[in-house]
C-alpha positions as CSV (number, residue, x, y, z in Angstrom):
1,M,-40.1,10.4,49.7
2,R,-39.7,8.2,52.8
3,P,-41.2,10.9,55.0
4,L,-44.4,10.7,52.9
5,L,-44.6,7.0,53.5
6,S,-44.3,7.5,57.2
7,I,-47.1,10.2,57.1
8,L,-49.4,7.9,55.2
9,V,-48.8,5.0,57.7
10,L,-49.5,7.3,60.7
11,L,-52.7,8.6,59.1
12,A,-53.9,5.0,58.4
13,G,-53.3,3.8,61.9
14,C,-53.9,0.1,62.2
15,A,-56.2,0.0,59.2
16,A,-55.0,-1.7,56.0
17,P,-53.8,0.7,53.4
18,T,-56.1,1.3,50.4
19,E,-54.8,0.3,47.0
20,D,-54.4,3.8,45.8
21,A,-52.5,4.8,49.0
22,A,-50.2,1.8,48.6
23,V,-49.4,2.7,45.0
24,S,-48.9,6.4,45.6
25,A,-46.7,5.8,48.7
26,L,-44.2,3.8,46.5
27,E,-44.5,5.4,43.0
28,G,-41.3,7.4,42.2
29,T,-39.5,6.4,45.5
30,R,-36.3,4.5,45.9
31,E,-38.3,1.6,47.5
32,G,-40.6,1.6,44.4
33,Y,-37.5,1.5,42.2
34,G,-36.3,-1.5,44.2
35,I,-39.5,-3.3,43.5
36,L,-39.2,-2.7,39.7
37,R,-35.6,-3.7,39.8
38,L,-36.6,-7.0,41.6
39,L,-39.4,-7.8,39.2
40,N,-37.4,-7.0,36.1
41,D,-34.5,-9.2,37.1
42,G,-35.0,-11.8,34.3
43,E,-32.1,-14.0,35.5
44,G,-32.9,-14.3,39.2
45,T,-36.7,-13.5,39.6
46,T,-38.9,-16.4,38.6
47,A,-42.5,-17.3,39.5
48,A,-41.1,-19.9,42.0
49,F,-38.8,-17.3,43.5
50,L,-41.6,-14.8,44.0
51,D,-43.8,-17.6,45.4
52,V,-41.3,-19.1,47.8
53,D,-38.7,-16.5,48.6
54,V,-40.8,-13.4,48.5
55,A,-43.9,-15.2,49.8
56,L,-46.4,-13.8,47.3
57,D,-49.6,-15.5,46.4
58,R,-48.8,-18.1,43.8
59,R,-51.3,-16.6,41.4
60,A,-49.8,-13.1,41.8
61,A,-46.3,-14.5,41.3
62,Q,-47.1,-16.3,38.1
63,N,-49.1,-13.3,36.7
64,L,-46.2,-10.9,37.4
65,I,-43.8,-13.2,35.5
66,N,-46.3,-13.7,32.6
67,H,-46.7,-9.9,32.3
68,R,-42.9,-9.4,32.3
69,D,-42.0,-12.2,29.9
70,G,-44.8,-11.7,27.3
71,W,-46.9,-14.3,25.5
72,D,-43.9,-16.6,24.7
73,G,-43.1,-17.0,28.3
74,V,-39.4,-16.4,27.7
75,F,-37.4,-13.5,29.2
76,G,-35.1,-11.5,26.9
77,T,-37.3,-11.7,23.7
78,A,-39.0,-9.0,21.7
79,D,-42.4,-9.4,23.4
80,D,-41.1,-8.7,26.9
81,D,-43.1,-6.1,28.9
82,L,-40.8,-4.9,31.7
83,F,-42.5,-3.0,34.6
84,D,-42.1,0.8,34.3
85,S,-44.2,1.9,37.3
86,I,-45.7,0.7,40.5
87,A,-49.2,1.3,39.0
88,E,-48.3,-1.2,36.3
89,V,-47.3,-3.8,38.9
90,D,-50.5,-3.1,40.9
91,A,-52.7,-3.6,37.8
92,V,-51.6,-7.3,37.6
93,S,-54.3,-9.7,38.8
94,Y,-54.0,-10.8,42.5
95,V,-51.5,-8.0,43.2
96,G,-52.7,-5.5,45.9
97,P,-51.4,-3.6,48.9
98,S,-50.2,-6.7,50.8
99,A,-48.2,-8.0,47.8
100,L,-46.7,-4.6,47.2
101,E,-45.6,-4.4,50.9
102,R,-44.0,-7.9,50.7
103,L,-42.2,-6.9,47.5
104,R,-41.0,-3.7,49.2
105,E,-39.7,-5.5,52.3
106,F,-37.8,-8.0,50.2
107,A,-36.3,-5.3,47.9
108,V,-35.1,-3.3,51.0
109,L,-33.6,-6.3,52.8
110,N,-31.9,-7.7,49.7
111,D,-30.1,-4.6,48.2
112,Y,-32.5,-4.0,45.4
113,V,-33.0,-0.4,46.7
114,P,-30.5,2.1,45.3
115,G,-28.2,4.1,47.5
116,D,-27.9,7.9,47.9
117,N,-25.5,8.2,44.9
118,A,-27.5,6.2,42.4
119,H,-29.0,8.1,39.6
120,L,-32.7,8.7,40.0
121,G,-33.5,10.4,36.8
122,T,-33.4,13.6,34.7
123,Y,-36.0,16.3,35.2
124,D,-36.1,19.5,33.1
125,G,-32.5,18.7,32.1
126,V,-31.3,18.4,35.7
127,D,-29.9,15.0,36.9
128,F,-30.9,13.9,40.4
129,T,-29.4,11.2,42.6
130,Y,-31.7,9.6,45.2
131,G,-29.9,11.4,48.0
132,E,-30.3,14.8,46.2
133,A,-34.0,14.0,45.7
134,D,-34.6,13.1,49.3
135,R,-32.9,16.3,50.5
136,V,-34.7,18.6,48.1
137,L,-38.1,17.0,48.8
138,D,-37.5,17.3,52.6
139,F,-36.6,20.9,52.1
140,V,-39.5,22.0,49.8
141,N,-42.1,20.3,52.0
142,V,-41.2,22.3,55.1
143,A,-39.3,25.4,54.1
144,T,-40.8,28.8,54.7
145,D,-41.3,31.3,51.9
146,A,-38.2,33.2,53.2
147,E,-36.1,30.0,53.2
148,L,-37.2,29.1,49.7
149,A,-36.4,32.7,48.5
150,D,-32.9,32.4,50.2
151,A,-32.4,29.2,48.0
152,S,-33.0,31.4,44.9
153,V,-36.4,30.0,44.2
154,P,-38.5,32.7,42.3
155,S,-41.6,34.0,44.0
156,R,-44.0,32.4,41.5
157,A,-42.3,29.1,42.0
158,I,-42.6,29.5,45.7
159,T,-46.3,29.9,45.4
160,S,-46.6,26.8,43.3
161,I,-44.5,24.7,45.7
162,V,-46.4,25.8,48.8
163,D,-49.8,25.2,47.2
164,A,-48.7,21.7,46.0
165,R,-47.5,20.4,49.4
166,P,-46.9,17.6,50.2
167,I,-44.8,17.0,47.2
168,A,-44.1,13.3,46.9
169,T,-41.5,13.1,44.0
170,V,-39.1,15.2,42.0
171,A,-41.2,14.5,39.0
172,V,-44.2,16.2,40.7
173,L,-41.9,19.1,41.7
174,A,-40.5,19.6,38.2
175,D,-44.0,19.6,36.7
176,L,-45.2,22.5,38.8
177,Y,-45.8,25.9,37.2
178,W,-42.7,28.2,37.3
179,V,-40.4,25.4,38.5
180,G,-37.8,24.8,35.8
181,Q,-34.2,23.9,35.3
182,R,-32.6,26.8,37.2
183,T,-35.0,26.4,40.2
184,L,-34.1,22.7,40.4
185,E,-30.4,23.4,40.2
186,H,-30.8,26.1,43.0
187,L,-32.6,23.6,45.2
188,I,-29.9,20.9,44.7
189,E,-27.2,23.5,45.6
190,A,-29.1,24.8,48.6
191,T,-29.6,21.3,50.1
192,A,-26.2,19.8,49.2
193,E,-24.4,18.1,52.1
194,P,-20.7,18.9,52.6
195,V,-18.4,16.0,51.7
196,G,-16.3,14.5,54.5
197,G,-16.3,14.8,58.2
198,E,-15.3,17.4,60.9
199,V,-17.0,20.2,59.1
200,C,-17.2,23.7,60.6
201,M,-18.3,27.2,60.0
202,S,-16.2,28.9,62.7
203,H,-13.4,28.0,65.1
204,D,-16.0,27.6,67.8
205,D,-17.3,24.5,66.0
206,C,-13.9,22.7,66.4
207,A,-12.4,20.9,69.3
208,A,-9.6,22.4,71.4
209,G,-6.4,22.9,69.4
210,L,-8.1,22.8,66.0
211,R,-9.0,25.7,63.7
212,C,-11.8,26.0,61.1
213,T,-9.8,26.1,57.8
214,G,-10.6,26.3,54.1
215,R,-13.9,28.1,54.0
216,P,-14.2,29.3,50.3
217,G,-14.1,33.0,50.3
218,G,-14.8,33.0,54.0
219,E,-18.2,31.5,53.4
220,G,-19.8,28.1,53.7
221,W,-18.1,25.1,55.2
222,G,-14.5,24.5,56.3
223,K,-12.9,21.6,58.2
224,C,-11.4,21.5,61.6
225,R,-7.6,21.2,61.2
226,D,-4.5,20.9,63.4
227,L,-2.3,23.7,62.2
228,S,0.7,23.1,64.5
229,N,4.2,22.6,63.0
230,R,5.3,19.0,62.6
231,P,8.8,17.5,62.3
232,G,9.7,16.7,58.8
233,F,7.5,19.3,57.1
234,Q,8.7,20.3,53.6
235,E,11.4,17.6,53.5
236,E,11.9,16.2,49.9
237,C,10.0,12.9,49.1
238,D,8.7,10.7,46.4
239,E,6.1,8.8,48.3
240,D,4.1,9.0,51.6
241,A,6.3,6.4,53.3
242,Q,9.3,8.7,53.1
243,C,7.5,11.3,55.3
244,M,7.3,11.3,59.1
245,D,4.2,10.7,61.2
246,R,1.0,12.5,60.1
247,L,2.7,13.8,57.0
248,I,2.1,12.9,53.3
249,C,4.1,13.5,50.1
250,I,2.5,16.1,47.8
251,G,3.5,18.0,44.7
252,Q,4.8,15.0,42.7
253,T,2.6,16.0,39.7
254,V,4.0,19.5,39.7
255,Y,7.7,19.2,40.5
256,T,10.5,16.8,39.9
257,H,10.2,15.6,43.5
258,G,7.4,16.0,46.1
259,Y,7.7,17.3,49.6
260,C,6.2,16.4,52.9
261,A,3.1,18.2,54.1
262,D,0.4,17.8,56.7
263,D,-1.8,14.8,56.0
264,W,-5.0,17.0,55.9
265,M,-3.5,18.9,52.9
266,R,-4.8,16.1,50.7
267,D,-8.5,15.5,50.3
268,S,-10.9,13.9,47.8
269,F,-14.4,15.1,46.7
270,T,-16.7,12.6,45.1
271,V,-19.8,13.4,43.0
272,G,-22.2,10.5,42.5
273,G,-25.0,10.0,40.1
274,A,-24.8,9.8,36.3
275,A,-25.8,11.7,33.2
276,S,-26.2,10.7,29.6
277,I,-24.1,12.3,26.8
278,P,-26.6,12.7,23.9
279,P,-25.6,12.0,20.3
280,V,-26.1,15.6,19.2
281,V,-23.9,18.6,18.5
282,M,-23.8,20.5,21.8
283,T,-23.3,24.2,21.5
284,G,-22.1,24.4,25.1
285,P,-20.9,21.9,27.7
286,M,-22.9,20.2,30.4
287,G,-21.7,21.4,33.8
288,F,-21.3,19.4,37.0
289,P,-20.4,21.7,40.0
290,F,-19.0,20.7,43.3
291,T,-17.2,22.5,46.1
292,V,-13.7,21.9,47.5
293,Y,-13.2,23.1,51.0
294,G,-11.1,22.5,54.1
295,Q,-7.8,22.9,52.2
296,A,-5.0,25.4,52.7
297,S,-4.9,28.4,50.3
298,V,-3.5,27.3,46.9
299,P,-3.4,24.0,45.0
300,E,-0.6,21.6,44.2
301,D,-1.8,18.3,42.8
302,I,-5.1,18.2,41.0
303,I,-6.2,14.7,40.0
304,L,-9.6,13.7,38.5
305,D,-10.7,10.1,38.5
306,I,-13.8,9.7,36.3
307,D,-16.2,7.0,35.2
308,I,-17.0,8.0,31.7
309,V,-17.7,6.0,28.5
310,H,-18.4,7.2,25.0
311,S,-18.6,5.5,21.7
312,D,-16.6,8.2,19.8
313,P,-14.1,9.9,22.1
314,S,-12.9,12.0,19.1
315,S,-16.1,13.9,19.3
316,L,-15.8,14.7,23.0
317,W,-14.3,17.6,25.0
318,I,-13.8,17.5,28.8
319,G,-12.7,20.5,30.9
320,L,-12.4,21.6,34.5
321,Q,-13.4,25.1,35.5
322,P,-11.6,26.2,38.7
323,P,-13.2,28.5,41.3
324,T,-10.9,31.5,40.5
325,G,-12.4,32.8,37.3
326,Q,-9.6,31.3,35.3
327,E,-10.8,30.0,31.9
328,A,-11.6,26.3,32.0
329,V,-8.6,24.1,31.4
330,T,-8.9,21.2,28.9
331,L,-8.5,17.7,30.2
332,W,-9.5,15.9,27.0
333,D,-9.9,17.3,23.4
334,G,-11.0,14.6,21.0
335,A,-10.0,16.8,18.1
336,T,-6.3,16.6,19.0
337,M,-6.1,13.6,21.3
338,T,-6.3,9.9,20.4
339,G,-6.9,6.6,22.1
340,P,-9.5,5.5,24.6
341,L,-10.8,7.9,27.2
342,P,-8.6,7.9,30.3
343,T,-10.1,7.1,33.7
344,R,-7.7,9.5,35.4
345,F,-6.7,13.1,34.4
346,V,-3.8,15.0,36.0
347,D,-4.3,18.7,35.7
348,R,-1.2,20.9,35.5
349,A,-2.8,24.0,33.9
350,I,-4.8,25.5,36.8
351,Y,-2.9,28.3,38.4
352,R,-0.9,27.1,41.4
353,D,-0.9,30.6,43.0
354,D,-4.7,31.0,43.1
355,A,-7.4,29.8,45.5
356,V,-7.8,26.0,46.0
357,N,-11.1,26.2,47.9
358,G,-14.3,27.0,46.1
359,T,-16.7,25.6,43.4
360,Y,-15.2,23.7,40.6
361,V,-17.2,22.6,37.5
362,L,-16.6,19.5,35.5
363,L,-17.5,20.3,31.9
364,V,-18.5,17.7,29.3
365,Q,-19.4,18.5,25.7
366,N,-20.1,16.4,22.6
367,V,-18.6,18.9,20.2
368,G,-18.9,16.9,17.0
369,G,-22.3,15.3,17.7
370,R,-20.9,11.8,17.0
371,G,-21.5,8.9,19.3
372,E,-23.1,8.8,22.7
373,G,-22.1,7.9,26.2
374,R,-22.6,8.2,29.9
375,L,-20.9,10.1,32.8
376,G,-20.9,8.2,36.1
377,E,-19.3,9.0,39.4
378,F,-16.2,11.2,39.5
379,T,-13.7,12.2,42.2
380,L,-11.4,15.2,42.4
381,T,-8.3,14.7,44.6
382,V,-6.5,17.9,45.6
383,T,-3.4,18.7,47.6
384,S,-2.7,22.2,48.8
385,R,-0.2,24.5,50.5
386,W,-0.1,27.9,52.2
387,D,0.7,30.8,49.9
């Protein structure tokens, strides 16, 4: 999305952008979303604020607020007309390219623009964060036919993508012929960035004394690790402070006491974005895949911290599918469990003598069709040992 803005600016040179170009360069982008968020802020954004702080033409400022607040001039009432698109903003009298640019600059400099992990939207049933959208659009706009095929994009969809370039937004991409849910999912997976630092694909990628460790099935990413023996390894403990330098205490969720292990044998993997949980009977769960890598060979502690809300937890089932082919383990079953949804689940059912590295899938299903909710960011923390 931002690369398209750069291309348009370069093509325009020193000339002022046309109104259509200014709108198309912002529509569907995170900068465009920042403008909408700024204008729809009924508590902080007033006509005086837009006039003085954002430095808009006074007539444009007042007209924008009049549009948003409706005929009664009061925000938060039934006649409000919040801005849904940059085109709607541009249609307001005295708003043109210069006003849009001032709004964009103010939104960028004052944290109205969402970060990589913020939820952009749902397209053909696939949830996108802004970071995922940027990576996918960067890829589809430059990838060769062979690279698109390697990303599991069907041949007919490849033709549609290549013919439509440059593709400005995920909405445009999802609307192309032969581009559907599976293709979008493949593109997200193909362009996903590994979580964490010091990633590697071979020992040659690592500094002296470090080894590339924890590549799932010998494929994909690992992490550069110091595998040397350290004093105090495997001594009994109940907390990290009881272990010697560069060791941590792991295994407390599995055994009566924990034991000291190398500090890299604990890592966390966070998935951003959000998804709605609809108020319907779901015949199968929604799946949210992510990859654990850089660990030893088998798991010890498996802890899921999750931002999830639901109006009727008794209708909900939450599970975790490990990368080993084992049947998904149940974290929450509203049919048998009571109380509010926890924000932390400790799993003790995944096999402790099977692979720790690989693709896990968080599963969420509204079994009873009652209530609705939202899944936000979640983090899986794992510890591991050598088998």
